[in-house]
Legacy VTK file of the C-alpha trace (Angstrom):
# vtk DataFile Version 3.0
C-alpha trace
ASCII
DATASET POLYDATA
POINTS 466 float
24.605 0.775 -62.706
21.223 -0.893 -63.249
18.376 -0.563 -60.831
16.949 -3.786 -59.444
13.457 -4.542 -58.251
12.563 -7.164 -55.708
12.301 -10.789 -56.833
9.257 -12.073 -58.637
7.055 -14.498 -56.731
8.698 -17.877 -56.955
8.591 -21.198 -55.234
10.999 -20.534 -52.346
10.677 -23.948 -50.713
14.094 -25.285 -49.652
15.813 -27.373 -52.290
17.652 -30.499 -51.251
21.315 -30.676 -52.215
23.602 -33.643 -52.588
25.356 -33.988 -49.185
28.740 -34.265 -50.916
28.328 -30.686 -52.171
30.212 -28.298 -49.937
32.349 -28.800 -46.860
31.416 -31.108 -44.064
29.823 -29.560 -41.000
28.553 -30.921 -37.646
25.376 -32.248 -39.252
27.046 -33.694 -42.353
27.280 -32.083 -45.770
25.124 -29.215 -46.972
21.764 -30.831 -47.639
19.688 -27.701 -48.210
20.434 -24.831 -50.572
20.567 -21.385 -48.910
17.843 -18.841 -49.773
18.527 -16.482 -52.667
16.447 -13.460 -51.676
16.954 -13.208 -47.935
19.945 -13.637 -45.668
20.564 -17.237 -44.579
19.873 -17.961 -40.934
23.306 -19.464 -40.307
26.807 -19.063 -41.736
28.164 -21.287 -44.484
31.689 -22.699 -44.613
33.833 -20.417 -46.826
34.473 -23.047 -49.493
30.779 -23.828 -49.758
29.853 -20.167 -50.167
32.597 -19.810 -52.749
31.410 -22.825 -54.738
27.818 -21.626 -54.841
28.795 -18.204 -56.175
31.433 -19.643 -58.515
28.974 -22.074 -60.087
26.391 -19.396 -60.809
28.984 -17.090 -62.375
29.910 -19.836 -64.846
26.772 -18.787 -66.751
28.217 -15.336 -67.449
29.705 -14.652 -70.847
33.445 -15.023 -71.391
34.911 -11.525 -71.013
37.741 -12.238 -73.457
35.153 -12.997 -76.170
33.141 -9.869 -75.381
33.586 -7.663 -78.432
31.027 -5.171 -77.099
32.981 -3.790 -74.176
35.744 -1.198 -74.378
36.894 -2.247 -70.893
40.188 -4.066 -70.347
39.743 -7.824 -69.918
43.390 -8.900 -69.657
46.365 -7.761 -67.593
49.656 -9.358 -66.654
49.712 -11.521 -63.500
52.056 -9.064 -61.798
49.429 -6.334 -62.098
46.899 -8.658 -60.501
49.253 -9.265 -57.588
49.730 -5.522 -57.029
45.976 -4.959 -57.146
45.410 -7.711 -54.579
47.991 -6.097 -52.315
46.192 -2.741 -52.519
42.529 -3.751 -52.555
42.075 -2.807 -48.882
43.492 0.722 -49.313
40.975 3.544 -49.556
42.202 5.928 -52.250
40.806 8.920 -50.405
42.914 8.322 -47.269
45.913 10.149 -48.630
47.431 10.775 -45.221
47.249 7.093 -44.259
48.407 5.859 -47.673
50.801 8.577 -48.850
52.622 6.423 -51.382
49.394 5.439 -53.101
48.515 9.143 -53.236
51.938 9.879 -54.701
51.400 7.302 -57.456
48.114 9.016 -58.329
49.913 12.381 -58.511
52.575 10.901 -60.789
49.915 9.443 -63.113
48.298 12.890 -63.414
51.691 14.414 -64.240
52.375 11.724 -66.851
49.010 12.337 -68.511
49.524 16.114 -68.501
52.815 15.563 -70.319
51.283 12.986 -72.681
48.448 15.373 -73.569
50.810 18.305 -74.178
49.727 20.606 -71.377
51.502 23.981 -71.846
52.997 23.610 -68.374
52.521 20.038 -67.091
53.387 21.193 -63.579
50.483 23.670 -63.670
47.912 21.145 -64.915
45.535 19.777 -62.285
43.749 16.463 -62.272
42.524 13.481 -60.327
41.652 9.844 -60.652
38.004 8.771 -60.792
36.039 5.538 -60.917
35.858 5.861 -64.697
35.112 8.313 -67.478
31.515 8.765 -66.390
32.605 10.351 -63.110
35.375 12.236 -64.899
32.840 13.707 -67.333
30.582 14.741 -64.448
33.486 16.579 -62.817
34.499 18.261 -66.080
30.903 19.297 -66.717
30.594 20.726 -63.208
33.719 22.829 -63.777
32.330 24.109 -67.099
29.027 25.053 -65.476
30.680 26.832 -62.536
32.949 28.834 -64.850
29.911 29.816 -66.920
27.971 30.948 -63.839
30.850 33.241 -62.902
30.998 34.947 -66.295
27.217 35.018 -66.786
25.536 35.700 -63.448
22.140 36.649 -64.931
19.338 35.296 -62.700
17.138 32.676 -64.347
19.496 31.947 -67.240
19.547 28.284 -68.189
22.941 26.853 -69.106
23.329 24.610 -72.145
25.940 22.146 -73.365
26.551 21.542 -77.083
27.542 18.064 -78.269
26.891 15.495 -80.958
24.021 13.095 -80.499
26.595 10.280 -80.514
27.907 11.159 -77.032
28.066 8.472 -74.372
25.057 8.322 -72.038
27.067 9.858 -69.170
26.627 13.261 -70.837
22.855 12.818 -70.900
23.100 12.001 -67.205
25.168 15.091 -66.524
22.659 17.372 -68.234
19.793 15.710 -66.369
21.411 15.695 -62.935
22.847 19.224 -63.098
19.934 20.843 -64.961
21.797 21.764 -68.102
20.030 21.930 -71.464
21.584 19.410 -73.888
21.908 20.820 -77.394
22.452 17.783 -79.565
23.717 17.892 -83.132
22.007 15.082 -85.075
23.673 12.717 -87.501
23.199 13.463 -91.174
23.827 11.073 -94.060
27.261 9.494 -93.654
28.310 11.965 -90.937
27.971 10.016 -87.721
29.262 12.604 -85.255
29.481 16.298 -84.475
29.766 18.906 -87.228
32.019 21.817 -86.128
30.071 24.559 -87.888
26.745 23.243 -86.596
28.194 23.135 -83.085
29.349 26.752 -83.253
25.937 27.809 -84.582
24.226 26.274 -81.534
26.326 28.241 -79.033
25.110 31.351 -77.259
25.864 33.315 -74.085
24.445 30.464 -71.967
26.640 27.742 -73.487
28.934 26.321 -70.817
31.043 24.453 -73.359
31.177 22.054 -76.294
32.012 18.372 -75.878
34.123 16.652 -78.522
34.455 12.860 -78.532
37.821 11.379 -79.381
36.499 8.016 -80.408
32.745 7.660 -80.824
31.082 4.754 -79.059
28.898 4.179 -82.112
31.572 3.609 -84.745
35.042 4.286 -83.282
35.698 7.465 -85.298
37.435 10.560 -83.951
35.552 13.841 -83.907
37.429 16.769 -85.547
38.555 18.582 -82.392
40.876 21.025 -84.168
38.159 21.993 -86.666
35.742 22.492 -83.783
38.190 24.778 -81.989
38.721 26.753 -85.204
34.958 27.194 -85.619
34.692 28.432 -82.032
37.656 30.782 -82.586
35.774 32.301 -85.526
32.639 32.541 -83.382
34.569 34.484 -80.742
35.915 36.872 -83.362
32.373 37.576 -84.584
30.483 37.676 -81.289
32.944 37.805 -78.402
31.658 34.478 -77.052
34.534 32.490 -75.536
33.309 28.879 -75.436
35.620 26.247 -73.900
35.944 22.697 -75.236
36.037 19.502 -73.217
37.476 16.457 -74.973
35.924 13.167 -73.934
38.906 10.957 -74.667
37.478 7.943 -72.821
39.122 5.686 -75.389
41.048 7.851 -77.856
42.910 9.720 -75.145
45.064 6.619 -74.692
45.287 5.753 -78.402
45.904 8.982 -80.341
49.038 10.103 -78.411
50.811 6.904 -79.441
49.426 6.158 -82.911
48.465 9.642 -84.154
51.061 11.937 -82.537
50.597 14.695 -85.127
46.837 14.888 -84.614
45.956 18.116 -82.762
43.184 17.281 -80.306
44.636 17.885 -76.829
45.998 20.804 -74.770
47.993 21.968 -77.795
44.702 23.603 -78.763
44.276 26.614 -76.424
40.488 26.245 -76.418
40.663 22.753 -74.883
40.047 23.332 -71.173
39.796 19.749 -69.933
40.220 16.136 -71.014
39.101 12.825 -69.552
40.051 9.255 -70.291
39.296 5.787 -68.987
42.331 4.069 -67.545
40.300 0.886 -67.699
39.790 1.091 -71.472
42.801 1.680 -73.690
44.711 2.723 -70.586
44.971 -1.089 -70.204
43.841 -1.393 -66.569
41.058 -3.545 -65.138
37.881 -1.583 -64.231
37.385 0.883 -62.763
39.668 3.884 -63.032
39.358 7.094 -64.993
41.205 10.392 -65.156
40.128 14.028 -65.428
42.647 16.777 -66.201
42.360 20.551 -66.574
44.946 22.567 -68.479
45.604 24.835 -65.478
44.150 25.851 -62.134
42.000 28.580 -63.721
40.044 25.886 -65.586
38.993 24.201 -62.321
37.222 26.638 -59.949
38.739 26.413 -56.496
35.348 26.344 -54.780
34.645 22.919 -56.259
37.590 21.460 -54.351
36.764 20.366 -50.794
39.319 20.187 -48.019
38.868 17.826 -45.098
41.091 16.958 -42.162
39.207 14.222 -40.348
41.263 11.502 -42.007
44.435 13.261 -40.941
46.264 16.078 -42.704
44.892 18.662 -45.120
43.289 16.716 -47.933
41.880 18.469 -51.032
39.373 16.308 -52.882
37.275 16.691 -56.017
35.195 13.588 -56.621
31.608 12.375 -56.485
32.310 9.468 -54.163
34.529 9.557 -51.110
35.723 5.971 -50.770
37.424 4.126 -53.597
39.993 1.329 -53.738
43.537 2.348 -54.569
44.246 -0.857 -56.466
43.309 0.445 -59.917
45.428 3.594 -59.530
48.398 1.439 -58.539
47.737 -0.785 -61.557
47.671 2.291 -63.799
51.052 3.427 -62.498
52.400 -0.109 -62.958
51.217 -0.128 -66.575
52.716 3.302 -67.281
56.053 2.096 -65.891
55.824 -1.315 -67.534
55.077 -0.113 -71.062
56.292 3.453 -71.416
55.556 5.336 -74.615
57.086 2.724 -76.890
55.287 -0.144 -75.184
51.922 1.612 -75.417
52.593 2.397 -79.060
53.355 -1.258 -79.798
50.269 -2.541 -77.957
47.869 -0.032 -79.523
49.352 -0.505 -83.006
48.919 -4.256 -82.747
45.322 -3.762 -81.657
44.648 -1.377 -84.540
46.255 -3.838 -86.971
44.003 -6.632 -85.705
40.948 -4.382 -86.113
41.886 -3.338 -89.639
42.616 -6.882 -90.789
39.422 -8.211 -89.213
37.356 -5.480 -90.870
38.853 -6.424 -94.258
38.063 -10.109 -93.708
34.457 -9.339 -92.802
34.049 -7.101 -95.850
35.460 -9.875 -98.043
32.641 -12.215 -96.973
30.394 -10.214 -99.299
27.352 -9.919 -97.032
28.442 -6.852 -95.051
29.178 -3.177 -95.568
31.748 -1.374 -93.385
30.971 2.007 -91.845
34.408 2.347 -90.275
37.583 0.287 -90.582
39.252 0.483 -87.175
41.890 2.955 -88.389
41.178 5.458 -85.610
40.023 3.691 -82.500
40.647 -0.066 -82.938
36.874 -0.289 -83.301
34.720 -0.706 -86.387
31.045 -0.844 -87.204
29.417 -2.728 -90.063
25.947 -3.528 -91.329
24.370 -5.926 -93.800
24.734 -5.197 -97.500
21.944 -3.472 -99.398
20.991 -6.729 -101.153
20.806 -8.806 -97.946
17.134 -9.333 -97.069
17.019 -12.748 -95.379
18.554 -11.607 -92.093
19.640 -8.487 -90.239
22.349 -7.488 -87.774
20.263 -8.645 -84.814
20.114 -12.150 -86.266
23.891 -12.115 -86.696
24.440 -10.985 -83.096
22.111 -13.675 -81.776
23.766 -16.457 -83.762
27.301 -15.356 -82.849
26.366 -15.596 -79.195
25.764 -19.314 -79.694
29.530 -19.608 -80.266
30.353 -17.455 -77.245
30.969 -14.163 -79.100
29.263 -11.120 -77.612
28.773 -8.588 -80.402
26.329 -5.701 -79.898
23.682 -4.887 -82.482
21.945 -1.517 -82.243
20.335 1.293 -84.200
21.916 4.704 -84.641
20.350 7.825 -83.041
18.055 10.344 -84.761
18.284 11.159 -87.811
19.814 7.795 -88.729
17.535 5.417 -86.848
17.183 3.564 -90.138
20.752 2.312 -89.735
21.320 -0.844 -87.653
24.883 -2.003 -87.130
27.195 -4.449 -85.413
30.261 -3.098 -83.625
33.521 -4.896 -82.879
35.870 -3.508 -80.214
39.407 -4.868 -80.466
41.348 -4.730 -77.198
44.688 -5.918 -75.909
44.257 -9.670 -75.499
42.034 -10.018 -78.575
44.761 -11.537 -80.717
45.019 -12.140 -84.446
44.358 -15.823 -83.730
41.117 -15.018 -81.914
40.141 -12.699 -84.777
40.611 -15.581 -87.221
38.387 -17.805 -85.091
35.761 -15.053 -85.050
35.738 -14.810 -88.848
35.545 -18.596 -89.116
32.481 -18.681 -86.860
30.854 -15.805 -88.741
31.478 -17.485 -92.101
30.121 -20.789 -90.776
26.733 -19.361 -89.799
26.146 -17.332 -92.989
24.649 -20.201 -95.068
21.943 -20.757 -92.460
21.219 -17.050 -92.196
20.928 -16.759 -95.966
18.319 -19.540 -95.988
15.977 -17.607 -93.690
12.845 -16.314 -95.358
13.109 -12.994 -93.494
14.855 -11.442 -90.473
13.593 -13.042 -87.286
13.288 -9.609 -85.670
10.178 -9.158 -87.822
8.476 -11.907 -85.831
6.777 -10.618 -82.723
8.506 -11.972 -79.660
11.419 -13.474 -81.606
14.844 -13.422 -80.043
16.979 -10.506 -81.173
20.658 -9.740 -80.820
22.785 -9.019 -77.810
22.307 -5.338 -76.931
25.085 -3.501 -75.103
LINES 1 467
466 0 1 2 3 4 5 6 7 8 9 10 11 12 13 14 15 16 17 18 19 20 21 22 23 24 25 26 27 28 29 30 31 32 33 34 35 36 37 38 39 40 41 42 43 44 45 46 47 48 49 50 51 52 53 54 55 56 57 58 59 60 61 62 63 64 65 66 67 68 69 70 71 72 73 74 75 76 77 78 79 80 81 82 83 84 85 86 87 88 89 90 91 92 93 94 95 96 97 98 99 100 101 102 103 104 105 106 107 108 109 110 111 112 113 114 115 116 117 118 119 120 121 122 123 124 125 126 127 128 129 130 131 132 133 134 135 136 137 138 139 140 141 142 143 144 145 146 147 148 149 150 151 152 153 154 155 156 157 158 159 160 161 162 163 164 165 166 167 168 169 170 171 172 173 174 175 176 177 178 179 180 181 182 183 184 185 186 187 188 189 190 191 192 193 194 195 196 197 198 199 200 201 202 203 204 205 206 207 208 209 210 211 212 213 214 215 216 217 218 219 220 221 222 223 224 225 226 227 228 229 230 231 232 233 234 235 236 237 238 239 240 241 242 243 244 245 246 247 248 249 250 251 252 253 254 255 256 257 258 259 260 261 262 263 264 265 266 267 268 269 270 271 272 273 274 275 276 277 278 279 280 281 282 283 284 285 286 287 288 289 290 291 292 293 294 295 296 297 298 299 300 301 302 303 304 305 306 307 308 309 310 311 312 313 314 315 316 317 318 319 320 321 322 323 324 325 326 327 328 329 330 331 332 333 334 335 336 337 338 339 340 341 342 343 344 345 346 347 348 349 350 351 352 353 354 355 356 357 358 359 360 361 362 363 364 365 366 367 368 369 370 371 372 373 374 375 376 377 378 379 380 381 382 383 384 385 386 387 388 389 390 391 392 393 394 395 396 397 398 399 400 401 402 403 404 405 406 407 408 409 410 411 412 413 414 415 416 417 418 419 420 421 422 423 424 425 426 427 428 429 430 431 432 433 434 435 436 437 438 439 440 441 442 443 444 445 446 447 448 449 450 451 452 453 454 455 456 457 458 459 460 461 462 463 464 465
């Protein structure tokens, strides 16, 4: 989450407010706005407080038109009712809320089965606040297993991954003092290269991270090829390097749309997998899941047992208190959709992405990097002959119509490449996709008349950055 500094110096004199605004009180209506940067001296009527907050939030973007986020922005009303009923339950209080805890256990079992664990009953896992926490937990398990097999004093652990990994992996390496060994992009390869990954491994490598669905362009990394390269490395050197699959998005897409793709626990070298229930798991934020193929993959000493909430409660998490509502919503969605329902939803989303990518390519001004045929996500950039505007201009102009589309540059060695990315989610319908293309087509004549990209002007507005 972002860090916030104190407010800038502003005129904090009380502002007068129309007395009809807000509920009546003993001295009439609210005639003076409450302070913004210190607690008010007196309470406000609930409806007045609500209206003040509600009005300010109207200036936020429309989440349904946010094509930057991977996070679920629509659920059925029944899911919302269940979440409201469970919002006061602390997920960690398993003795006080045993049925909520049981639903979490069932979700773990369902995911172990979905991801082809050799023995789903032997797989271990837990819910988290999202994939970032899940990745931290998986990384901690990798590091602890490494320290057991390589107890040399002073050795510095390292983690091998593509430079396209989500920022949570940079955080993990920073927080837990692990050297990140990043494989750069090269040419039209925008993610990890299996042979390059194996070449970077040594006796201090705690593991290799593979991304099933890159944030940058929506493409799957070749997990099976990576495992094969590490198998060959073990044959040559004896190094046994585990793989963690960051399936934040693809972990809830590939099982339904690409069932023959080997990326999960079918590969013996895959030790752990995470996913975001609040992405293509189709649940409101925030819930994630971390699973290990068996108990040996999760060192027992990382699991804490406490009894001061009642009962013997094993816990493996970074934060102790967390609402149970999202876990309940995940179980609801698993029950509601089943395998066939998830397949239908994800296929529709992929179809929308593929059709939208084709329509954008047909406009003639843009070049596709991906087509939404893996994750329902695609990235595109301006054509080689487009010089009047750039992707940042497009992002800025689309925002005028309410569309939030991120524009960004790729990491080293492809910083020369600037792209737009469209994330298609459940609730982004074919009709909305048509409206998006219409708005994009409508602004192109004005963009083409520019003398140069506005990002070349110092201080000019640029695109929406996610």
